C-alpha positions in Angstrom: -136.5 -4.0 155.7 -132.7 -3.9 154.6 -134.0 -4.6 150.5 -136.9 -2.5 151.1 -134.2 0.6 152.4 -131.6 -0.4 149.8 -134.1 0.0 146.6 -135.3 3.3 148.0 -131.8 4.3 148.6 -130.8 2.8 144.6 -133.9 5.0 143.2 -133.0 8.1 145.4 -129.5 8.0 143.8 -131.2 7.4 140.1 -133.7 10.5 140.9 -130.9 13.2 142.5 -129.4 12.9 138.8 -132.0 13.1 136.9 -133.4 16.4 139.2 -130.7 17.9 138.4 -130.7 18.0 135.0 -134.3 18.9 134.9 -134.0 22.2 137.5 -130.4 23.4 136.0 -130.3 22.1 132.1 -134.6 21.2 130.9 -135.6 24.2 132.7 -133.4 27.0 131.6 -133.6 25.3 128.2 -137.3 26.0 127.9 -137.1 29.1 129.2 -134.8 29.9 125.8 -137.2 28.0 123.9 -140.4 29.7 124.7 -138.3 33.1 123.8 -137.5 32.0 120.9 -140.6 31.8 120.1 -141.4 35.2 120.5 -141.3 38.6 118.6 -139.0 41.6 119.4 -140.3 44.6 121.3 -139.5 47.5 123.2 -139.6 46.9 126.5 -137.9 45.6 129.2 -137.0 42.4 128.5 -137.6 43.0 125.1 -139.5 40.3 124.1 -143.5 40.2 123.6 -143.8 36.2 125.9 -145.3 33.8 123.1 -147.5 32.4 126.1 -147.1 33.4 129.8 -146.4 30.5 132.8 -149.2 32.2 134.3 -152.0 31.1 131.2 -154.0 28.1 132.3 -153.2 25.1 130.3 -156.2 26.1 128.2 -155.0 29.2 127.0 -151.4 27.5 126.3 -153.0 24.9 124.2 -154.7 27.1 122.3 -151.7 29.6 121.6 -149.8 26.3 120.3 -150.8 26.5 117.2 -150.2 30.4 116.7 -146.5 30.0 117.5 -144.1 31.6 115.3 -140.7 30.0 114.3 -140.0 33.4 111.9 -137.0 34.0 114.4 -135.2 30.0 113.2 -136.2 31.1 109.7 -134.6 34.5 109.8 -131.7 32.5 110.9 -131.9 30.5 107.5 -132.4 33.4 105.7 -129.5 35.6 106.9 -125.8 33.6 105.6 -124.1 35.2 109.2 -125.5 32.8 111.5 -124.6 30.0 109.2 -121.1 31.1 109.1 -121.0 31.9 112.5 -121.8 27.5 113.3 -119.6 26.8 110.5 -116.4 28.8 111.3 -117.2 27.7 114.9 -117.3 23.7 114.5 -113.9 24.3 112.3 -112.3 26.6 115.0 -113.3 23.6 118.0 -112.8 21.0 115.2 -108.8 21.9 114.7 -108.3 23.1 118.0 -109.7 19.7 119.1 -107.3 17.8 117.0 -104.3 19.8 118.1 -104.7 19.6 122.0 -105.0 15.9 121.6 -102.2 15.4 119.4 -100.4 17.6 122.3 -102.5 15.9 125.0 -101.7 12.5 124.2 -97.5 12.5 124.5 -98.5 13.9 127.4 -100.6 11.5 129.0 -98.9 9.0 127.9 -95.6 9.6 128.9 -97.4 10.6 132.7 -98.8 6.8 132.3 -95.6 5.2 131.8 -93.7 7.3 134.6 -92.8 6.1 138.3 -95.7 5.9 140.4 -94.7 7.8 143.1 -94.0 11.1 140.8 -97.4 10.3 139.3 -99.5 12.5 142.0 -96.2 15.6 140.9 -97.5 15.3 137.8 -101.3 15.3 138.0 -100.7 18.0 140.3 -99.1 20.1 137.1 -101.6 19.9 134.7 -104.4 20.7 136.8 -101.7 23.5 137.9 -103.3 26.1 135.6 -107.2 25.8 136.9 -105.2 27.9 140.3 -105.6 30.5 138.0 -108.3 32.5 136.9 -109.4 31.9 133.2 -109.1 35.3 132.3 -106.8 36.3 133.7 -104.9 33.4 131.6 -106.0 34.7 128.7 -105.0 38.1 129.1 -101.3 37.0 129.6 -101.4 35.1 126.5 -102.0 38.7 124.8 -98.8 40.0 126.6 -97.0 37.4 125.0 -98.7 37.5 121.7 -99.1 41.0 120.6 -96.6 42.7 118.6 -93.9 44.0 121.4 -95.0 41.3 123.2 -92.6 38.4 124.8 -92.8 35.8 122.4 -91.7 38.8 119.6 -88.7 39.9 121.6 -87.0 36.5 122.4 -87.6 35.4 118.7 -86.0 38.5 117.2 -83.0 38.7 120.3 -82.8 34.6 118.3 -82.7 36.4 115.2 -85.0 34.3 114.4 -87.3 36.8 113.0 -86.3 40.2 111.7 -89.5 41.8 112.5 -92.7 41.1 114.9 -94.8 38.6 113.9 -99.2 39.4 113.1 -100.7 36.3 115.5 -102.6 38.9 118.0 -106.1 39.5 116.4 -106.1 36.4 114.2 -107.7 32.3 114.7 -103.6 31.4 115.5 -104.2 33.4 118.3 -107.6 31.9 118.8 -106.1 28.0 118.2 -103.2 28.5 121.0 -105.7 30.2 123.5 -108.3 27.1 123.6 -105.2 24.3 123.3 -103.9 26.4 125.8 -106.8 26.4 128.1 -108.6 23.2 127.4 -105.4 21.0 127.2 -105.9 19.4 131.0 -109.7 18.2 130.0 -107.6 16.0 126.9 -104.8 15.0 129.6 -106.7 14.2 132.3 -109.2 11.4 130.3 -106.4 9.7 128.1 -104.1 9.2 131.3 -107.0 7.6 133.2 -107.6 5.1 130.1 -103.4 4.6 129.7 -103.1 4.6 133.3 -105.2 1.6 133.7 -103.6 -0.1 130.4 -102.2 -3.2 131.4 -98.8 -3.2 130.1 -98.5 -6.7 129.6 -100.2 -6.5 126.4 -97.6 -4.5 125.2 -95.2 -7.2 126.0 -96.7 -10.0 124.3 -97.2 -8.0 121.2 -93.7 -7.4 121.0 -93.2 -11.0 121.8 -95.0 -12.4 118.6 -92.4 -10.1 116.9 -94.6 -6.9 116.7 -92.1 -4.0 116.3 -92.7 -0.8 119.0 -94.9 1.6 116.8 -96.7 -1.0 115.6 -97.5 -1.8 118.7 -98.7 1.1 120.0 -101.3 2.1 117.0 -102.8 -1.8 117.3 -102.4 -2.3 121.1 -102.1 0.9 123.3 -104.1 3.2 121.3 -107.0 1.1 121.0 -107.5 0.5 124.1 -107.1 4.1 124.6 -110.3 5.3 122.2 -112.1 5.6 125.6 -110.2 8.0 127.1 -109.5 9.4 123.4 -113.4 10.3 122.6 -114.3 11.8 126.2 -111.0 14.3 125.7 -112.3 15.5 122.2 -115.6 15.6 123.6 -114.5 17.5 126.7 -113.0 20.3 124.4 -115.4 20.2 121.4 -118.4 21.3 122.8 -117.1 23.8 125.2 -114.5 25.4 122.7 -117.6 25.9 119.7 -119.8 28.0 122.5 -116.2 29.8 124.0 -116.6 33.6 123.7 -114.0 34.7 125.7 -110.8 33.7 123.9 -112.4 34.5 120.1 -113.2 38.1 121.7 -109.9 39.0 123.5 -107.5 37.0 120.9 -109.4 36.8 117.8 -110.3 40.6 117.4 -113.5 41.1 114.9 -112.6 39.4 111.6 -113.0 36.0 113.6 -116.3 34.9 113.2 -117.8 32.2 116.1 -121.4 32.0 117.1 -120.4 32.9 120.7 -119.4 35.9 119.9 -122.6 36.3 117.6 -124.3 35.4 120.3 -123.0 38.1 122.7 -123.9 40.6 119.8 -127.5 40.3 119.7 -128.4 39.9 123.1 -126.1 42.8 124.6 -125.7 45.1 121.9 -128.8 44.5 119.0 -130.8 43.7 122.2 -132.7 40.9 119.8 -133.5 38.2 122.8 -136.3 36.8 120.1 -133.7 35.3 117.4 -130.6 35.4 119.9 -132.8 32.4 122.1 -133.0 31.1 118.6 -129.4 30.7 118.0 -128.9 29.5 121.7 -131.1 26.9 120.8 -129.7 25.3 117.5 -126.6 25.4 119.2 -127.5 22.8 121.8 -128.8 21.1 119.2 -125.8 20.8 117.4 -123.7 19.9 120.6 -126.5 17.2 121.3 -124.5 15.4 117.9 -121.5 14.6 119.7 -123.4 13.7 123.0 -124.8 10.8 121.5 -122.0 9.5 119.7 -120.2 9.9 122.2 -122.7 7.7 124.5 -122.7 4.8 121.5 -119.3 4.6 121.7 -119.5 4.1 125.5 -122.2 1.5 125.3 -120.7 0.3 122.6 -116.7 -0.1 124.9 -119.1 -1.3 127.5 -120.9 -5.0 125.3 -116.9 -5.1 124.2 -115.9 -4.9 127.7 -118.2 -7.1 129.4 
């Protein structure tokens, strides 16, 4: 009976996450994909569904042959969407790199700090989450606008003569993304660095390895799982970011999140919007698969 209960418990632990993914990921994705195969209509909702959930399996099977992928062809023909994808991936990639460059020294300092103050440092990292994300983004508007706090400080210090134009540029978007997602990079890096055996660095230095060389040969390779995890946690949501580009980037900032919003709410073209969202999801699957491969290789090396 004990073995039977343990077997049922182990299967239940595995089944629950898959049921969660089925309900809250695969089912919504299937609904969006269904809308992407539909045609636009003047109705509520504004599309003519390719098939209905009330149809029988035979009817659905007959309609599969008539599915139209015109919405996906339209995305290829219109350069707006391709440029939006490229711009989103570029901005997210640069933001992820900047976040890594800032977060790594922070996480390294936290991992080497006395154990008594590490909980306090962790609390300071997650402290911004105690305030609404939207409020924090609006605060950056007050800081970056021409008459904002940053320009006033620089002018008072005689560093600049006239206000800098930062708001409504890509620079403001980079600042907003790096600031907002910095904790997501620091925490996995800290987790990897905190577990590292300090005697490895001592052994490398005893063998004549300079501190910088010891860092690149020992510390950084051991922290790669945290680097990859942090990059995924920043890059994936940054690609589809809408609030930060809309509030800080202005009309000239082209990102796929803003394009989706305009198609859904302004143009009311739900089928094309769903096609955009479907392709975006498929693009984001690539770094997820890459992350899983890196994790699998790390687990094999650990064994």
